N, C-alpha and C positions, 0 to 999 in steps of 0.2 A: 152197632157200628154205625158210622154217619156215611151216606152216600157219597160216592166217587163219581165225579163228572171228567169228561174230556172231551176236546175238539176232534172231529175226524172227517176227511174229505169224503164226498159222495160222489157216486157215479151220476149219469144223466138221468136215471130212473129216481133218483133220490134215495137211493140204498146206500150205505158204507160200502164204500170202496172196498175190493177184495185184496188188492194189491197196493201197497204202499211204498212208492218210490221216492227217492229225492226230488225228483220234478214234480212230483204230486202236490207235494207240500206247498211248491212255490208256484204253482201254475193253476191248482184249482179254484174255480170261483165260488163252487158251492160247497158248505160245511153243515156237519151235524154236530149237535151236542149230544153226546152219548152218556146214558148211566151205566158205568160200568162196575158197579159197585160187587156184581157177582161173578165178574171176569167178562172178558171181550167176549167170549163165545155167548154169553146168557145177557149182553147188553141189548140196552132198548134206547130208542130214539127219543130225547125230550123235547129237541127243538130243531126245526130245519127241514128244507135245505134255506140257509141261509148265507150271507157274506161271511169273510173270514172275520171283520171287524165284529159284526154282531154275534157270530158265535164265541170271540173272545170274552166280549162284555157278559154276555147272558150266563156263559160257564163261572166267571167269575161272580156274578150275582148268587149263582145256584149254590157254588161253594161257600159264599158268605152265609147267606140264608141258612143254609145246612149247618152252619158251625153255631151260630146264633140260636138256633131253635131247638137243636138237640137236648135231648132231658139230662139233666145232671145225674152222674152215676153216684150213689150213696153207698159207700162201705161200712158195713156193721163192724164194731169192734167189740170185743169180746170182754 
């Protein structure tokens, strides 16, 4: 399974915001890049707090790297 990343607003302490409102996505200045491969409850911060532009760029880099470096799956044919 390849990693799954997302961006998430963080609170003033630099931890993921507990409540996400529409306004939060438009107003927050600090963002995190989270690895949510095992679900949001078990997510961990990969990078942040950073600006929205940096978070978007970093998340794209991580997804691209994960896609190009994941091992090839070989199926055995009988």
